[in-house]
C-alpha angles and dihedrals in degrees: 000000000000124000115317119231116252118262111272136150123351089251088067093055091106097045112149122277110238119224128199111250100154098273128122095251119090115251118217149142118266117273121260121246115289115255133203092206119098111248115255117249111257127201120239110261116251093252128153113252110249139151124252122231115269114263112268141175114238132192116182128173113261111261125229095197118126129187115251120241113242093032126106119228120188122186112205108207112198115192136169086257096053140282134294135173132227120200106211121223109235093173099054101023111028096146096043091048091046091056091048091050090049091053093047090050089056091049088240093150097049110120096005121126146227091250097178128048124175111179112235092011120056148325114220132196146140100097116134089202092052095220104083096262102089138086145155095286095258139060136212127203127215123161112242117233110276091230096048114138117194096223129159112307096016112135119207140160126261125230141176122266091249097053124094121263110277096025115142142173121168104306114101136175135208117213111233099176125077090251124003090200093224125152116244093268102111120084113251117237105170143274138285107256101170134026099028087151088063092050089049090051092052089045092065097046114137110262138186126236089278091060090246116134115254088220117043117258100204131198102219096183142341114204125177126211124196125204 
């Protein structure tokens, strides 16, 4: 997702998540409700120290691949903080999942980071520029389910505020709060089905005022298996 807007009034709590589709705007998930309480101190996750890939501009051809109904697709996300798995949703998000599988197959995500972490809200990654403004050089659009609730463990795609609902590039976010309170504007990808403890650990990483981790949280690989 691109850059997230700064926390403001409660009415902006459901601001749009911005996804990275290769444009100049930052893609991100909407900001959580503003709070008057001071944030609790959080320990640095026990992550291995590693360097992120250098920022780069990417322009890939737009894929036509779609996930097949009745098949099971599991994305294994290996990070320097541990490993978690995302089960993609071929029934409700075949195009979005097909694009994600295409990118993983090209090793697009290897070395990228979770560049935005908002405790109790989301962790966001998949940007080759590392600042929320990058993407794969293309976008796909697939309307999210009308009844979609962005609860804990749901994985969806970020987009800019000016893009149509369901637009996605390469930036994705994992919901770490019980309910992110977002409208059904962000393309569904799937749900974390293993390693939620790793996601939770990443979700409390120490960050600066720009919501970027002080110590890189690196995606070493994303590999997808089909059965």
